[in-house]
C-alpha positions in Angstrom: -5.6 -33.0 -11.2 -3.9 -30.4 -9.0 -7.2 -29.9 -7.0 -7.5 -33.7 -6.5 -3.8 -34.0 -5.5 -4.2 -31.2 -2.9 -7.5 -32.6 -1.6 -6.2 -36.1 -1.2 -2.8 -35.3 0.2 -2.0 -37.2 3.4 -2.3 -35.3 6.6 1.4 -35.6 7.4 2.1 -33.5 4.3 1.0 -30.4 6.2 3.4 -29.5 9.0 4.1 -26.5 11.2 6.4 -23.8 9.9 8.7 -24.0 12.9 7.9 -20.3 13.7 6.3 -19.8 17.1 3.9 -16.9 16.2 2.9 -14.7 19.1 0.0 -13.0 17.3 -2.6 -13.8 14.7 -1.2 -11.2 12.3 1.2 -13.8 10.8 2.4 -11.9 7.8 3.3 -8.8 9.8 5.1 -10.9 12.4 7.0 -12.8 9.7 8.1 -9.5 8.0 9.2 -8.1 11.4 11.3 -11.3 12.1 12.8 -11.1 8.6 13.6 -7.4 9.1 15.3 -8.2 12.4 17.3 -11.1 10.9 18.4 -9.2 7.9 19.1 -5.9 9.7 22.9 -6.1 9.4 22.6 -6.0 5.6 19.4 -4.0 4.9 20.2 -0.6 3.3 18.8 2.5 4.9 19.3 5.0 2.2 15.6 5.3 1.6 14.7 5.8 5.3 13.2 9.3 6.0 15.9 10.0 8.5 18.6 9.6 5.8 17.4 12.8 4.3 18.9 14.9 7.1 15.7 16.9 7.6 14.8 18.3 11.0 12.7 16.3 13.6 9.6 18.4 13.1 9.7 17.9 9.3 10.3 14.1 9.7 7.3 13.8 12.0 5.1 15.7 9.4 6.4 13.4 6.6 5.6 10.4 8.7 2.1 11.7 9.1 1.9 12.1 5.4 2.9 8.5 4.9 0.3 7.3 7.4 -2.6 8.7 5.4 -4.8 6.0 3.9 -8.2 5.5 2.5 -10.3 7.3 -0.1 -8.5 10.6 0.3 -5.3 9.1 -1.2 -7.2 7.8 -4.2 -7.0 11.2 -5.9 -3.2 11.2 -5.9 -1.2 9.9 -8.8 1.1 6.9 -8.4 4.5 8.7 -8.0 5.2 12.2 -6.7 8.7 13.7 -6.5 8.9 16.2 -3.6 11.5 18.9 -2.9 11.3 20.2 0.7 13.4 23.3 1.5 14.0 23.9 5.2 14.5 27.2 7.1 18.2 27.1 6.4 17.7 26.8 2.7 18.8 23.1 2.6 16.9 21.0 0.1 15.6 17.5 0.9 14.1 15.2 -1.8 11.5 12.5 -1.4 9.2 10.2 -3.4 5.6 9.7 -2.4 4.2 6.4 -3.7 0.5 5.8 -3.9 -0.3 2.1 -3.3 -3.7 1.3 -4.8 -6.1 -1.3 -3.4 -7.7 -3.9 -5.7 -10.0 -6.8 -5.0 -7.9 -8.8 -7.5 -5.2 -8.2 -10.1 -6.1 -11.0 -12.5 -6.6 -8.6 -15.5 -4.5 -5.8 -17.0 -7.7 -4.2 -18.4 -10.9 -2.8 -16.9 -9.1 -2.6 -13.5 -11.4 0.2 -12.3 -14.1 -2.3 -11.5 -11.7 -4.0 -9.1 -10.5 -0.9 -7.3 -10.9 -0.6 -3.5 -10.0 3.0 -2.8 -10.7 2.6 0.9 -7.7 0.3 1.0 -5.3 2.8 -0.6 -2.3 4.0 1.3 0.9 5.9 0.9 4.6 5.2 1.2 7.2 8.1 1.5 10.9 7.5 1.1 14.1 9.6 0.9 15.4 10.1 -2.7 13.9 9.0 -5.9 12.0 5.8 -6.6 10.6 5.1 -10.0 11.5 6.4 -13.5 8.0 7.8 -14.3 7.1 10.6 -12.0 3.5 11.8 -12.4 3.8 15.1 -10.6 6.3 17.4 -8.8 5.6 19.1 -5.4 7.8 22.0 -4.2 7.4 23.4 -0.8 9.0 25.0 2.3 9.2 23.4 5.7 6.6 25.9 7.1 4.2 24.7 4.5 4.5 21.0 5.2 1.8 20.7 7.8 -0.6 22.4 5.5 0.2 20.0 2.7 -0.3 17.0 5.0 -3.7 18.5 6.1 -4.8 19.0 2.5 -3.8 15.5 1.4 -5.7 14.0 4.4 -8.8 16.0 3.4 -8.9 15.3 -0.3 -12.5 14.6 -1.3 -12.7 15.6 -5.0 -10.6 16.4 -8.1 -11.2 20.0 -7.3 -9.5 19.6 -4.0 -6.5 17.9 -5.7 -6.3 20.8 -8.3 -6.3 23.2 -5.4 -3.4 21.2 -3.8 -1.4 21.5 -7.1 -2.2 25.2 -7.4 -0.4 25.6 -4.1 2.5 23.1 -4.3 2.6 21.5 -7.7 5.1 22.2 -10.5 3.0 21.5 -13.6 4.4 20.9 -17.0 3.0 24.3 -18.0 5.0 26.1 -15.3 7.9 28.2 -16.5 9.9 26.6 -13.6 9.3 23.0 -14.9 12.6 22.4 -16.7 14.7 24.2 -14.1 13.0 22.1 -11.4 13.6 18.9 -13.5 17.3 19.8 -13.9 17.6 20.2 -10.1 16.1 16.8 -9.6 18.4 15.2 -12.1 21.4 16.8 -10.4 20.4 15.5 -7.0 19.6 12.1 -8.4 23.1 11.8 -9.8 24.6 12.9 -6.5 22.5 10.4 -4.5 22.9 7.4 -6.7 25.5 8.0 -9.3 25.6 4.4 -10.6 21.8 4.0 -10.9 20.9 7.5 -12.0 19.5 8.2 -15.4 16.9 10.5 -17.1 13.4 10.5 -15.7 10.6 9.6 -18.2 7.9 12.3 -18.3 5.5 10.4 -20.6 3.2 9.7 -17.7 3.5 13.2 -16.2 0.1 14.7 -15.4 -1.0 18.3 -15.8 -4.2 18.2 -13.8 
């Protein structure tokens, strides 16, 4: 019935949106217009610049967020990162792995719908998500190496090597101290929303 209704709808039921698009990337252009329109009320606490890190570190983090494709498919969904700069100031970030799928019509057997070449990353200041999969802990002078390693991931062995250098695994004797530090910072950043992170999905690869 719905198919028939749509098929037989009169021509005047379809009308222009009223937006004068200047490109053929309509979705991106619409989002940009919405961002501009809502700019007075859009919060910026997740912006990378809100972390107070230095310019060189911010540029490296932006490069990390620009990595896409199959290399990112070896990463877990949520990574919490502590970056310590040359002045011993700590900056905290969340790296989110956005996974590509041909469709999301089923909750099961999703591997057959995966499109790893369409995977990409989002990095924000602070903590996003209650279920971190892994912790990374690094110094500013190590950041470029981490970005290079992520961009060159080609196997689980490469990812294991990455964690050997920068990961704080559950088996590490620093795990709970690191966890306590994250919770302290979480409460400081967002006292109203802060709570305990759930480690039931934490990986130990």
